[in-house]
C-alpha positions as a Markdown table, in Angstrom:
| # | Residue | x | y | z |
|---|---|---|---|---|
| 1 | Met | -11.7 | 16.3 | -18.0 |
| 2 | Thr | -12.6 | 12.6 | -17.7 |
| 3 | Asp | -12.2 | 10.5 | -14.6 |
| 4 | Val | -9.5 | 7.9 | -14.8 |
| 5 | Asp | -10.3 | 4.5 | -13.3 |
| 6 | Phe | -7.2 | 3.6 | -11.3 |
| 7 | Phe | -9.0 | 1.1 | -9.1 |
| 8 | Thr | -9.7 | -1.6 | -11.7 |
| 9 | Pro | -6.2 | -2.0 | -13.0 |
| 10 | Gly | -4.8 | -1.5 | -9.5 |
| 11 | Ala | -7.0 | -4.3 | -8.2 |
| 12 | Arg | -6.0 | -6.6 | -11.0 |
| 13 | Leu | -2.3 | -5.9 | -10.4 |
| 14 | Ala | -2.8 | -6.7 | -6.7 |
| 15 | Leu | -4.5 | -9.9 | -7.5 |
| 16 | Glu | -1.8 | -10.9 | -10.0 |
| 17 | Leu | 0.8 | -10.1 | -7.4 |
| 18 | Glu | -1.0 | -12.2 | -4.8 |
| 19 | Cys | -1.2 | -15.1 | -7.2 |
| 20 | Leu | 2.4 | -14.8 | -8.1 |
| 21 | Leu | 3.4 | -14.7 | -4.5 |
| 22 | Met | 1.3 | -17.8 | -3.7 |
| 23 | Asp | 2.8 | -19.6 | -6.7 |
| 24 | Thr | 6.3 | -18.9 | -5.7 |
| 25 | Arg | 6.0 | -19.3 | -1.9 |
| 26 | Asn | 8.5 | -22.2 | -1.9 |
| 27 | Asp | 11.1 | -19.8 | -3.4 |
| 28 | Ala | 10.6 | -17.1 | -0.8 |
| 29 | Ala | 14.1 | -17.4 | 0.6 |
| 30 | Gln | 15.5 | -17.0 | -2.9 |
| 31 | Ser | 13.6 | -13.9 | -3.8 |
| 32 | Arg | 14.9 | -10.5 | -2.7 |
| 33 | Trp | 11.5 | -9.0 | -3.6 |
| 34 | Trp | 9.4 | -11.3 | -1.3 |
| 35 | Asp | 9.0 | -9.0 | 1.7 |
| 36 | Ser | 8.7 | -5.9 | -0.4 |
| 37 | Ala | 6.0 | -7.5 | -2.6 |
| 38 | His | 4.0 | -8.6 | 0.5 |
| 39 | Glu | 4.3 | -5.1 | 2.0 |
| 40 | Ala | 3.1 | -3.5 | -1.3 |
| 41 | Leu | 0.1 | -5.8 | -1.4 |
| 42 | Glu | -0.8 | -5.0 | 2.2 |
| 43 | Gln | -0.5 | -1.3 | 1.5 |
| 44 | Trp | -2.9 | -1.7 | -1.5 |
| 45 | Arg | -5.4 | -3.6 | 0.7 |
| 46 | Gln | -5.3 | -0.9 | 3.3 |
| 47 | Ala | -5.7 | 1.8 | 0.7 |
| 48 | Val | -8.8 | 0.0 | -0.7 |
| 49 | Leu | -10.3 | -0.3 | 2.8 |
| 50 | Ala | -9.7 | 3.4 | 3.5 |
| 51 | Met | -11.2 | 4.4 | 0.1 |
| 52 | Glu | -14.3 | 2.3 | 0.8 |
| 53 | Ala | -14.7 | 3.8 | 4.2 |
| 54 | Ser | -14.4 | 7.3 | 2.7 |
| 55 | Ile | -17.0 | 6.6 | 0.1 |
| 56 | Asp | -19.3 | 5.1 | 2.7 |
| 57 | Ala | -18.9 | 8.2 | 4.9 |
| 58 | Met | -19.5 | 10.5 | 1.9 |
| 59 | Leu | -22.7 | 8.6 | 0.9 |
| 60 | Lys | -24.0 | 8.7 | 4.5 |
| 61 | Ala | -23.4 | 12.4 | 4.8 |
| 62 | Arg | -25.2 | 13.0 | 1.5 |
| 63 | Glu | -28.1 | 10.9 | 2.6 |
| 64 | Ala | -28.3 | 12.8 | 5.9 |
| 65 | Ser | -28.3 | 16.2 | 4.1 |
| 66 | Asn | -31.1 | 15.1 | 1.9 |
| 67 | Asp | -33.3 | 14.1 | 4.9 |
């Protein structure tokens, strides 16, 4: 079984969404997706931070067990 890289396309989607939101900020009142899109982007950012923290903790634990 091969590992699937979800992070790279997910990060690109988040960046594309952020650019789209910034490009259409003057149309915020007209878009019913504005709040939902910002919420989704924030959830992605929080997930990335949590994943990075988990990886850091795993690496530190591995280093500690090798000492």
